Backbone as ProteinMPNN parsed JSONL, in Angstrom:
{"seq_chain_A": "MLGLKLLTDPRWANIAESNLEEILTDHAWCEQKAASNAIFLITNNSEHADLVIKMAEIAMEEMEHFRQVVEIIKQRGYTLGRERRDDYVNQLMKFARKDGSRNTSFIDRLLFAAMIEARSCERFRVLSQNIQDKELAKFYYDLMVSEATHYTTFLGFARKYAEDVDVDKRWAEWLEYEGQLIQSYGNSEAIHG", "coords_chain_A": {"N_chain_A": [[2.582, 16.037, 1.522], [1.303, 13.515, 1.488], [-0.458, 13.607, 3.616], [-0.686, 12.104, 5.925], [-1.508, 11.432, 9.315], [0.109, 10.555, 11.377], [3.472, 10.002, 11.484], [5.854, 7.423, 10.764], [7.986, 6.231, 13.266], [11.426, 6.606, 12.913], [12.991, 4.623, 14.06], [11.688, 2.271, 13.613], [12.749, 1.237, 11.276], [15.074, -0.005, 12.183], [14.033, -2.2, 13.529], [12.875, -3.525, 11.369], [15.17, -4.018, 9.826], [16.509, -5.751, 11.443], [15.538, -8.247, 10.976], [15.66, -9.183, 8.101], [14.808, -11.219, 6.363], [12.2, -11.736, 7.182], [10.925, -9.192, 6.865], [11.231, -8.833, 4.123], [9.816, -11.027, 3.087], [7.229, -10.409, 4.032], [6.904, -8.002, 2.661], [6.977, -8.874, -0.034], [4.537, -10.291, -0.203], [2.775, -8.195, 0.279], [3.035, -6.752, -2.091], [1.947, -8.591, -3.908], [-0.691, -8.651, -3.0], [-1.428, -6.019, -3.535], [-1.408, -6.049, -6.306], [-3.52, -7.835, -6.709], [-5.628, -6.295, -5.696], [-5.764, -4.251, -7.614], [-6.607, -5.764, -9.787], [-9.088, -6.614, -8.795], [-10.415, -4.136, -8.829], [-10.559, -3.717, -11.591], [-12.162, -5.896, -12.375], [-14.591, -5.32, -11.134], [-15.326, -2.854, -12.115], [-15.396, -2.503, -14.883], [-16.543, -0.922, -16.81], [-15.288, 1.482, -16.962], [-13.054, 2.501, -19.021], [-10.55, 3.853, -18.957], [-9.759, 3.486, -16.324], [-9.548, 0.695, -16.25], [-7.357, 0.239, -17.973], [-5.298, 1.617, -16.587], [-5.321, 0.31, -14.094], [-4.591, -2.244, -14.914], [-1.971, -1.744, -15.681], [-0.919, -1.016, -13.174], [-1.324, -3.406, -11.755], [0.435, -5.111, -13.136], [2.843, -3.799, -12.622], [2.977, -4.012, -9.829], [3.2, -6.793, -9.586], [5.657, -7.094, -10.798], [7.208, -5.814, -8.894], [6.814, -7.652, -6.831], [8.173, -9.851, -7.977], [10.759, -8.767, -8.029], [11.31, -8.463, -5.291], [11.181, -11.131, -4.467], [13.37, -12.082, -5.902], [15.464, -10.711, -4.591], [15.228, -11.916, -2.092], [15.953, -14.538, -2.781], [18.607, -14.115, -3.75], [19.885, -13.44, -1.4], [19.925, -15.714, 0.001], [17.718, -16.37, 1.471], [14.406, -17.608, 2.272], [11.293, -17.418, 0.678], [8.707, -16.935, 2.696], [5.501, -18.183, 3.834], [2.376, -16.636, 2.894], [1.562, -13.69, 4.668], [-0.722, -12.62, 7.178], [-2.221, -9.501, 7.06], [-2.834, -7.452, 9.378], [-3.174, -4.687, 9.689], [-4.138, -3.847, 7.133], [-6.497, -5.332, 7.092], [-7.865, -4.125, 9.222], [-8.128, -1.551, 8.169], [-9.842, -2.14, 6.039], [-12.218, -2.594, 7.354], [-13.156, -0.054, 7.758], [-14.074, 0.755, 5.338], [-16.862, 1.673, 3.38], [-19.703, -0.299, 3.03], [-22.294, -0.245, 2.653], [-24.897, 1.637, 1.072], [-24.684, 3.223, -2.165], [-23.581, 1.617, -5.242], [-21.621, 3.196, -6.355], [-20.644, 4.561, -4.11], [-19.372, 2.482, -2.709], [-17.416, 1.797, -4.6], [-15.889, 4.167, -4.749], [-14.936, 4.248, -2.113], [-13.381, 1.943, -2.132], [-11.342, 2.728, -3.843], [-10.267, 4.796, -2.281], [-9.449, 3.362, -0.048], [-7.406, 1.854, -1.27], [-5.713, 3.97, -1.977], [-4.997, 4.849, 0.561], [-3.503, 2.695, 1.598], [-1.39, 2.711, -0.229], [-0.323, 5.231, 0.336], [0.596, 4.925, 3.005], [2.409, 2.827, 2.613], [4.233, 4.072, 0.898], [5.246, 6.001, 2.67], [6.418, 4.324, 4.606], [8.366, 3.056, 3.02], [9.958, 5.239, 2.487], [10.987, 5.733, 5.045], [12.473, 3.375, 5.393], [14.314, 3.653, 3.255], [15.801, 5.814, 4.077], [16.911, 5.095, 6.51], [17.975, 2.501, 6.857], [20.922, 0.472, 7.021], [21.838, -1.081, 4.934], [22.84, -0.435, 1.851], [22.106, -1.217, -0.756], [19.462, -2.158, -0.41], [18.389, 0.2, 0.608], [18.416, 1.913, -1.621], [16.72, 0.443, -3.311], [14.306, 0.602, -1.847], [13.908, 3.339, -1.932], [13.355, 3.74, -4.664], [10.977, 2.275, -4.832], [9.384, 3.794, -3.142], [8.882, 6.078, -4.684], [7.349, 4.939, -6.721], [5.105, 4.036, -5.25], [4.06, 6.48, -4.427], [3.144, 7.495, -6.837], [1.125, 5.631, -7.41], [-0.611, 6.128, -5.272], [-1.504, 8.787, -5.877], [-2.779, 8.202, -8.253], [-4.936, 6.499, -7.518], [-6.389, 8.268, -5.85], [-6.971, 10.231, -7.731], [-8.686, 8.864, -9.544], [-10.8, 8.373, -7.775], [-11.745, 10.954, -7.343], [-12.489, 11.592, -9.949], [-14.563, 9.762, -10.583], [-16.485, 9.954, -8.615], [-19.827, 10.141, -7.71], [-21.785, 10.419, -5.781], [-20.391, 11.083, -3.542], [-18.509, 13.118, -1.421], [-15.408, 13.474, -2.062], [-13.092, 14.71, -0.986], [-13.888, 15.235, 1.649], [-14.443, 12.627, 2.53], [-11.921, 11.471, 2.186], [-10.492, 12.869, 4.115], [-11.703, 11.759, 6.362], [-10.785, 9.11, 6.115], [-8.036, 9.57, 6.51], [-8.029, 10.457, 9.174], [-9.043, 8.186, 10.503], [-7.059, 6.28, 9.846], [-4.88, 7.496, 11.061], [-5.433, 7.124, 13.757], [-5.508, 4.337, 13.824], [-2.886, 3.522, 13.055], [-1.369, 3.999, 15.257], [-1.218, 1.725, 16.749], [0.652, 0.199, 15.536], [3.953, -0.425, 14.117], [5.951, -1.745, 15.374], [6.936, -4.185, 14.535], [8.417, -6.62, 12.25], [7.203, -5.966, 9.67], [5.76, -4.574, 6.756], [3.519, -2.93, 7.172], [3.327, -3.293, 9.83]], "CA_chain_A": [[1.819, 15.621, 0.356], [0.476, 12.343, 1.76], [-1.483, 13.966, 4.583], [-0.766, 11.149, 7.034], [-1.61, 12.097, 10.617], [1.185, 10.097, 12.253], [4.581, 9.449, 10.716], [6.528, 6.275, 11.358], [9.221, 6.48, 14.004], [12.541, 6.055, 12.136], [13.541, 3.427, 14.714], [11.042, 1.091, 13.035], [13.678, 0.672, 10.284], [15.988, -0.903, 12.896], [13.275, -3.432, 13.755], [12.762, -4.186, 10.069], [16.483, -4.488, 9.375], [16.985, -6.824, 12.321], [15.076, -9.524, 10.427], [15.385, -8.882, 6.696], [14.048, -12.291, 5.726], [10.789, -11.538, 7.53], [10.383, -7.975, 6.241], [11.164, -9.052, 2.675], [8.687, -11.926, 2.825], [6.015, -9.618, 4.216], [6.841, -7.044, 1.564], [6.6, -9.582, -1.26], [3.095, -10.57, -0.191], [2.073, -6.905, 0.132], [3.011, -6.442, -3.52], [0.989, -9.497, -4.545], [-2.045, -8.2, -2.634], [-1.688, -4.771, -4.258], [-1.773, -6.46, -7.666], [-4.868, -8.416, -6.626], [-6.57, -5.201, -5.521], [-5.939, -3.6, -8.912], [-7.426, -6.676, -10.59], [-10.434, -6.504, -8.232], [-11.012, -2.9, -9.34], [-10.875, -3.957, -13.005], [-13.265, -6.851, -12.455], [-15.839, -4.746, -10.645], [-15.588, -1.53, -12.689], [-14.881, -2.627, -16.248], [-17.155, 0.078, -17.686], [-14.405, 2.657, -17.01], [-11.926, 2.038, -19.831], [-9.276, 4.43, -18.503], [-9.432, 2.809, -15.071], [-9.121, -0.67, -16.589], [-5.989, 0.3, -18.51], [-4.36, 2.031, -15.533], [-5.241, -0.75, -13.085], [-3.804, -3.328, -15.51], [-0.571, -1.308, -15.555], [-0.536, -1.102, -11.761], [-1.239, -4.833, -11.399], [1.69, -5.64, -13.686], [3.952, -3.182, -11.896], [3.031, -4.612, -8.493], [3.742, -8.145, -9.723], [7.092, -6.935, -11.058], [7.812, -5.56, -7.574], [6.814, -8.957, -6.166], [9.27, -10.618, -8.56], [12.022, -8.165, -7.59], [11.521, -8.797, -3.877], [11.49, -12.564, -4.429], [14.755, -12.214, -6.389], [16.334, -10.272, -3.483], [15.164, -12.992, -1.094], [16.75, -15.648, -3.313], [20.019, -13.71, -3.795], [20.432, -13.359, -0.052], [19.878, -17.037, 0.608], [16.527, -16.492, 2.312], [13.284, -18.346, 1.707], [10.012, -16.718, 0.696], [7.792, -17.617, 3.603], [4.079, -18.216, 3.485], [1.688, -15.348, 2.93], [1.298, -13.159, 6.005], [-1.961, -11.886, 7.426], [-1.916, -8.085, 7.25], [-3.862, -6.945, 10.289], [-3.382, -3.261, 9.382], [-5.014, -3.765, 5.967], [-7.81, -5.844, 7.501], [-8.507, -3.087, 10.034], [-8.529, -0.488, 7.234], [-10.992, -2.612, 5.259], [-13.422, -2.443, 8.181], [-13.617, 1.327, 7.657], [-14.661, 0.962, 4.011], [-18.326, 1.615, 3.341], [-20.25, -1.44, 2.293], [-23.701, 0.054, 2.402], [-25.003, 2.765, 0.15], [-24.729, 2.933, -3.592], [-22.427, 0.953, -5.863], [-20.594, 4.222, -6.519], [-20.045, 4.815, -2.796], [-18.44, 1.374, -2.449], [-16.329, 1.934, -5.561], [-15.023, 5.281, -4.323], [-14.252, 3.862, -0.882], [-12.335, 0.971, -2.479], [-10.237, 3.527, -4.363], [-9.65, 5.51, -1.154], [-8.772, 2.297, 0.702], [-6.16, 1.587, -1.988], [-4.861, 5.165, -1.843], [-4.495, 4.883, 1.94], [-2.438, 1.696, 1.719], [-0.243, 3.195, -1.003], [0.271, 6.359, 1.067], [1.371, 4.412, 4.144], [3.547, 2.075, 2.072], [5.174, 5.081, 0.423], [5.887, 6.584, 3.848], [7.28, 3.3, 5.206], [9.519, 2.861, 2.146], [10.829, 6.4, 2.72], [11.69, 5.484, 6.314], [13.487, 2.35, 5.132], [15.362, 4.165, 2.357], [16.618, 6.805, 4.784], [17.393, 4.669, 7.817], [18.64, 1.199, 6.96], [22.356, 0.499, 6.707], [22.04, -1.817, 3.689], [22.724, 0.57, 0.776], [21.365, -1.798, -1.88], [18.036, -2.118, -0.061], [17.985, 1.605, 0.755], [18.129, 2.398, -2.983], [15.536, -0.289, -3.757], [13.126, 1.17, -1.189], [13.702, 4.689, -2.451], [12.679, 3.601, -5.959], [9.595, 1.842, -4.582], [8.679, 4.94, -2.552], [8.442, 6.903, -5.806], [6.281, 4.194, -7.373], [3.917, 4.053, -4.384], [3.507, 7.839, -4.468], [2.391, 7.587, -8.092], [-0.099, 4.841, -7.252], [-1.455, 6.887, -4.335], [-2.172, 9.877, -6.583], [-3.649, 7.601, -9.261], [-6.181, 6.071, -6.868], [-7.135, 9.47, -5.447], [-7.468, 10.875, -8.948], [-9.861, 8.135, -10.022], [-11.897, 8.607, -6.829], [-12.3, 12.288, -7.638], [-13.095, 11.581, -11.285], [-15.758, 8.934, -10.702], [-17.43, 10.149, -7.505], [-21.139, 10.671, -8.081], [-22.557, 10.751, -4.583], [-19.435, 11.125, -2.436], [-17.594, 14.249, -1.324], [-14.154, 12.736, -1.948], [-12.169, 15.373, -0.059], [-14.389, 14.998, 3.008], [-14.264, 11.202, 2.851], [-10.486, 11.234, 2.315], [-10.121, 13.389, 5.439], [-12.142, 10.743, 7.324], [-9.825, 8.007, 6.003], [-6.781, 9.994, 7.145], [-8.246, 10.466, 10.631], [-9.151, 6.79, 10.942], [-5.75, 5.644, 9.729], [-4.021, 8.111, 12.067], [-5.705, 6.429, 15.02], [-5.17, 2.926, 13.65], [-1.445, 3.284, 12.932], [-0.756, 4.102, 16.583], [-1.051, 0.365, 17.271], [1.608, -0.501, 14.687], [5.285, 0.158, 14.049], [6.864, -2.466, 16.266], [7.223, -5.534, 14.049], [9.081, -6.723, 10.959], [6.183, -6.032, 8.629], [5.665, -3.273, 6.09], [2.507, -2.122, 7.855], [3.273, -3.747, 11.225]], "C_chain_A": [[0.868, 14.48, 0.683], [-0.65, 12.64, 2.744], [-1.616, 13.03, 5.763], [-0.708, 11.883, 8.366], [-0.478, 11.728, 11.563], [2.26, 9.454, 11.395], [5.236, 8.316, 11.491], [7.798, 6.725, 12.064], [10.367, 5.848, 13.215], [13.169, 4.804, 12.76], [12.873, 2.149, 14.235], [11.961, 0.432, 12.005], [14.67, -0.272, 10.939], [15.315, -2.244, 13.169], [13.201, -4.227, 12.453], [14.103, -4.781, 9.646], [17.025, -5.619, 10.24], [16.534, -8.205, 11.842], [14.664, -9.31, 8.974], [14.58, -9.969, 6.003], [12.553, -12.105, 5.969], [10.208, -10.313, 6.823], [10.269, -8.153, 4.728], [10.023, -9.993, 2.297], [7.367, -11.165, 2.951], [5.828, -8.647, 3.051], [6.406, -7.716, 0.257], [5.094, -9.808, -1.312], [2.268, -9.293, -0.255], [1.963, -6.527, -1.343], [1.998, -7.314, -4.256], [-0.444, -9.049, -4.24], [-2.411, -6.902, -3.341], [-2.076, -5.071, -5.709], [-3.191, -7.018, -7.691], [-5.923, -7.334, -6.472], [-6.823, -4.476, -6.847], [-6.815, -4.461, -9.827], [-8.881, -6.66, -10.11], [-11.14, -5.26, -8.788], [-11.373, -3.025, -10.814], [-12.144, -4.804, -13.114], [-14.605, -6.213, -12.109], [-16.202, -3.398, -11.259], [-15.128, -1.456, -14.138], [-15.495, -1.618, -17.219], [-16.295, 1.333, -17.822], [-13.102, 2.27, -17.714], [-10.586, 2.583, -19.343], [-8.815, 3.794, -17.197], [-8.907, 1.404, -15.35], [-7.677, -0.665, -17.071], [-4.991, 0.63, -17.407], [-4.226, 0.954, -14.462], [-4.464, -1.956, -13.618], [-2.317, -2.989, -15.413], [-0.082, -1.449, -14.113], [-0.386, -2.559, -11.334], [0.063, -5.436, -11.907], [2.903, -5.066, -12.953], [4.101, -3.79, -10.503], [3.569, -6.047, -8.557], [5.231, -8.112, -10.081], [7.821, -6.631, -9.748], [7.876, -6.857, -6.766], [8.002, -9.787, -6.655], [10.62, -10.084, -8.079], [12.329, -8.523, -6.131], [11.876, -10.274, -3.74], [12.93, -12.802, -4.892], [15.753, -11.78, -5.308], [16.381, -11.349, -2.402], [16.058, -14.145, -1.526], [18.246, -15.314, -3.283], [20.668, -13.72, -2.415], [20.375, -14.691, 0.691], [18.717, -17.234, 1.565], [15.488, -17.339, 1.587], [12.037, -17.474, 1.779], [9.063, -17.512, 1.581], [6.368, -17.572, 3.085], [3.496, -16.812, 3.566], [1.366, -14.964, 4.365], [-0.074, -12.492, 6.059], [-1.564, -10.438, 7.688], [-3.033, -7.461, 8.071], [-4.19, -5.479, 10.002], [-4.367, -3.111, 8.222], [-6.415, -4.265, 6.318], [-8.566, -4.831, 8.353], [-8.951, -1.913, 9.164], [-9.788, -0.886, 6.471], [-12.297, -2.47, 6.048], [-14.01, -1.044, 8.084], [-14.316, 1.607, 6.326], [-16.173, 0.797, 4.072], [-18.783, 0.454, 2.475], [-21.736, -1.268, 2.027], [-23.751, 1.253, 1.451], [-24.964, 2.297, -1.292], [-23.487, 2.158, -4.048], [-21.285, 1.946, -6.007], [-19.898, 4.527, -5.198], [-19.019, 3.734, -2.461], [-17.216, 1.457, -3.355], [-15.346, 3.017, -5.112], [-14.274, 4.904, -3.05], [-13.17, 2.822, -1.151], [-11.111, 1.69, -3.056], [-9.508, 4.262, -3.234], [-8.907, 4.54, -0.235], [-7.419, 2.002, 0.056], [-5.192, 2.762, -1.867], [-4.231, 5.222, -0.462], [-3.341, 3.907, 2.121], [-1.197, 2.155, 0.962], [0.452, 4.352, -0.284], [1.125, 5.858, 2.225], [2.573, 3.606, 3.661], [4.629, 3.026, 1.581], [5.951, 5.663, 1.604], [6.827, 5.585, 4.513], [8.521, 3.045, 4.342], [10.488, 4.033, 2.273], [11.647, 6.19, 3.984], [12.789, 4.444, 6.113], [14.639, 2.922, 4.301], [16.301, 5.127, 3.08], [17.309, 6.267, 6.031], [18.043, 3.302, 7.904], [20.088, 1.326, 6.488], [22.668, -0.142, 5.36], [21.781, -0.874, 2.509], [21.942, 0.057, -0.431], [19.858, -1.745, -1.604], [17.537, -0.684, 0.105], [17.617, 2.186, -0.609], [16.864, 1.739, -3.527], [14.269, 0.329, -3.151], [12.871, 2.615, -1.591], [12.925, 4.628, -3.77], [11.222, 3.174, -5.78], [8.759, 2.96, -3.964], [8.093, 5.821, -3.665], [7.259, 6.236, -6.513], [4.99, 4.247, -6.555], [3.256, 5.431, -4.377], [2.669, 8.036, -5.728], [1.087, 6.814, -7.996], [-1.096, 5.57, -6.346], [-2.223, 7.983, -5.082], [-3.12, 9.348, -7.662], [-4.982, 7.188, -8.646], [-7.026, 7.262, -6.426], [-7.736, 10.171, -6.664], [-8.699, 10.187, -9.511], [-11.045, 8.316, -9.075], [-12.558, 9.95, -7.116], [-13.027, 12.3, -8.987], [-14.452, 10.884, -11.294], [-16.761, 9.081, -9.555], [-18.719, 10.78, -8.015], [-21.879, 11.184, -6.85], [-21.674, 10.812, -3.339], [-18.627, 12.415, -2.528], [-16.221, 13.642, -1.026], [-13.2, 13.399, -0.955], [-12.591, 15.161, 1.394], [-14.147, 13.539, 3.421], [-12.779, 10.87, 3.01], [-9.997, 11.736, 3.673], [-10.539, 12.401, 6.531], [-11.205, 9.537, 7.316], [-8.524, 8.356, 6.72], [-6.904, 10.001, 8.666], [-8.284, 9.035, 11.175], [-7.784, 6.119, 10.937], [-4.775, 6.208, 10.767], [-4.203, 7.491, 13.443], [-5.225, 4.976, 14.944], [-3.664, 2.69, 13.724], [-0.731, 3.407, 14.281], [-0.498, 2.734, 17.2], [0.02, -0.42, 16.515], [2.963, 0.198, 14.739], [6.292, -0.538, 14.936], [7.138, -3.907, 15.834], [7.868, -5.476, 12.669], [8.045, -6.956, 9.863], [6.051, -4.632, 8.035], [4.643, -2.387, 6.769], [2.45, -2.421, 9.359], [3.962, -2.847, 12.207]], "O_chain_A": [[-0.265, 14.473, 0.203], [-1.691, 11.984, 2.705], [-2.569, 13.146, 6.534], [0.051, 12.84, 8.525], [-0.14, 12.504, 12.456], [2.004, 8.491, 10.673], [5.174, 8.266, 12.72], [8.583, 7.502, 11.522], [10.293, 4.667, 12.878], [13.808, 4.017, 12.062], [13.415, 1.059, 14.422], [11.959, -0.791, 11.869], [15.077, -1.252, 10.316], [15.944, -3.296, 13.057], [13.433, -5.436, 12.433], [14.162, -5.913, 9.165], [17.907, -6.362, 9.809], [17.093, -9.219, 12.261], [13.477, -9.262, 8.654], [13.753, -9.67, 5.141], [11.741, -12.296, 5.064], [9.122, -10.386, 6.247], [9.313, -7.673, 4.119], [9.342, -9.774, 1.295], [6.498, -11.263, 2.085], [4.725, -8.496, 2.526], [5.566, -7.184, -0.468], [4.452, -9.552, -2.33], [1.162, -9.309, -0.795], [0.924, -6.04, -1.79], [1.275, -6.831, -5.127], [-1.305, -9.067, -5.119], [-3.569, -6.699, -3.708], [-2.962, -4.426, -6.269], [-3.971, -6.707, -8.592], [-7.003, -7.437, -7.055], [-7.961, -4.129, -7.162], [-7.661, -3.941, -10.554], [-9.803, -6.69, -10.926], [-12.309, -5.318, -9.168], [-12.395, -2.489, -11.243], [-13.072, -4.467, -13.849], [-15.628, -6.527, -12.717], [-17.264, -2.85, -10.963], [-14.542, -0.461, -14.563], [-15.011, -1.477, -18.342], [-16.543, 2.16, -18.7], [-12.168, 1.776, -17.084], [-9.593, 1.854, -19.318], [-7.619, 3.588, -16.99], [-7.924, 0.977, -14.744], [-6.868, -1.477, -16.624], [-3.947, -0.014, -17.307], [-3.123, 0.711, -13.972], [-3.756, -2.619, -12.859], [-1.5, -3.854, -15.098], [1.02, -1.935, -13.864], [0.564, -2.91, -10.634], [0.722, -6.189, -11.19], [3.874, -5.778, -12.697], [5.215, -4.053, -10.051], [4.316, -6.465, -7.672], [5.978, -9.014, -9.701], [8.922, -7.131, -9.517], [8.873, -7.128, -6.098], [8.745, -10.354, -5.854], [11.52, -10.861, -7.758], [13.466, -8.844, -5.786], [12.776, -10.628, -2.978], [13.63, -13.64, -4.325], [16.786, -12.426, -5.135], [17.445, -11.654, -1.863], [16.833, -14.668, -0.726], [19.057, -16.129, -2.844], [21.865, -13.979, -2.286], [20.734, -14.776, 1.865], [18.726, -18.157, 2.379], [15.677, -17.731, 0.436], [11.756, -16.864, 2.811], [8.669, -18.629, 1.244], [6.081, -16.996, 2.036], [4.047, -15.925, 4.218], [0.952, -15.798, 5.171], [-0.518, -11.877, 5.089], [-0.649, -10.187, 8.472], [-4.041, -7.002, 7.533], [-5.352, -5.078, 10.066], [-5.322, -2.339, 8.313], [-7.408, -3.681, 5.885], [-9.782, -4.694, 8.218], [-10.019, -1.343, 9.386], [-10.69, -0.071, 6.28], [-13.357, -2.25, 5.463], [-15.207, -0.851, 8.297], [-15.061, 2.579, 6.202], [-16.69, -0.105, 4.731], [-18.315, 0.258, 1.353], [-22.349, -2.034, 1.284], [-22.711, 1.801, 1.085], [-25.183, 1.122, -1.59], [-22.49, 2.064, -3.332], [-20.122, 1.596, -5.808], [-18.684, 4.731, -5.174], [-17.924, 4.038, -1.986], [-16.097, 1.207, -2.908], [-14.133, 2.806, -5.099], [-13.089, 5.212, -2.922], [-12.144, 2.816, -0.472], [-9.975, 1.302, -2.783], [-8.28, 4.342, -3.232], [-7.847, 4.876, 0.294], [-6.405, 1.91, 0.748], [-3.992, 2.567, -1.678], [-3.067, 5.598, -0.321], [-2.323, 4.246, 2.724], [-0.079, 2.006, 1.454], [1.68, 4.441, -0.295], [2.253, 6.315, 2.407], [3.651, 3.7, 4.249], [5.814, 2.8, 1.826], [7.173, 5.8, 1.54], [7.92, 5.957, 4.939], [9.611, 2.839, 4.876], [11.702, 3.848, 2.179], [12.853, 6.436, 3.999], [13.905, 4.611, 6.605], [15.807, 2.694, 4.617], [17.475, 5.234, 2.724], [18.208, 6.919, 6.561], [18.616, 2.969, 8.941], [20.42, 2.178, 5.664], [23.654, 0.216, 4.715], [20.631, -0.554, 2.209], [21.199, 0.813, -1.057], [19.078, -1.337, -2.464], [16.388, -0.386, -0.22], [16.607, 2.879, -0.732], [16.031, 2.408, -4.138], [13.284, 0.551, -3.854], [11.725, 3.063, -1.588], [11.962, 5.369, -3.969], [10.338, 3.654, -6.49], [7.562, 3.062, -4.23], [6.943, 6.252, -3.583], [6.284, 6.902, -6.861], [3.912, 4.477, -7.103], [2.03, 5.534, -4.327], [1.613, 8.668, -5.688], [0.049, 7.294, -8.452], [-2.291, 5.613, -6.639], [-3.441, 8.098, -4.943], [-4.142, 9.969, -7.952], [-6.041, 7.495, -9.195], [-8.244, 7.263, -6.609], [-8.872, 10.642, -6.623], [-9.653, 10.852, -9.913], [-12.184, 8.403, -9.532], [-13.784, 10.06, -7.128], [-14.063, 12.949, -9.135], [-15.389, 11.357, -11.938], [-17.782, 8.394, -9.539], [-18.699, 11.823, -8.67], [-22.51, 12.241, -6.878], [-22.151, 10.618, -2.221], [-18.121, 12.761, -3.596], [-15.91, 13.332, 0.124], [-12.563, 12.706, -0.161], [-11.75, 14.934, 2.264], [-13.699, 13.268, 4.535], [-12.416, 10.072, 3.874], [-9.17, 11.084, 4.309], [-9.819, 12.223, 7.514], [-10.867, 9.001, 8.371], [-7.974, 7.533, 7.452], [-5.976, 9.593, 9.365], [-7.641, 8.721, 12.177], [-7.399, 5.468, 11.909], [-3.936, 5.475, 11.292], [-3.245, 7.349, 14.203], [-4.615, 4.459, 15.88], [-3.217, 1.755, 14.387], [0.406, 2.955, 14.417], [0.352, 2.6, 18.08], [0.266, -1.585, 16.828], [3.101, 1.27, 15.328], [7.359, 0.004, 15.223], [7.521, -4.747, 16.648], [7.871, -4.438, 12.008], [8.021, -8.005, 9.219], [6.211, -3.632, 8.735], [4.884, -1.19, 6.928], [1.617, -1.862, 10.073], [3.976, -3.135, 13.404]]}, "name": "protein", "num_of_chains": 1, "seq": "MLGLKLLTDPRWANIAESNLEEILTDHAWCEQKAASNAIFLITNNSEHADLVIKMAEIAMEEMEHFRQVVEIIKQRGYTLGRERRDDYVNQLMKFARKDGSRNTSFIDRLLFAAMIEARSCERFRVLSQNIQDKELAKFYYDLMVSEATHYTTFLGFARKYAEDVDVDKRWAEWLEYEGQLIQSYGNSEAIHG"}
């Protein structure tokens, strides 16, 4: 369903589980950034009422996920560390079109968001199926379902609002780019690392 070109090696879950404080901190900040992205889309595309409403819902849901992760960190006696730089997301952003029409940039921002949600969904699946901690496995399963919904929402809006972009062709380009990019990741305690 996600169309990802390269799936995460299940052994990545062992790396993540070896330092739960780090993976949870990284995860918390990923949720905060996802909320910020939804707000960015509202701010820059407020003429689309249905998008505004859905992005507001997503922003609130992502902040609720942030709160949930922070609560897990607290319950386990860990400390929420400082925000982490997400090299994977920064590399993806370089692929986004910045030239062309306003609509082209808008659609690419939606596809950028869909790509991150797709990879997050896939990583949460790997965690839910491969970590020993049953409480976290269930938590990541529930988040996997949420990320899948966000992924389809972003793709749906891209298809709805594309004026001068062949969304299916551009999405295939995103998948190819991400498939090459992700080969450099999967060896650290980070959701996209």
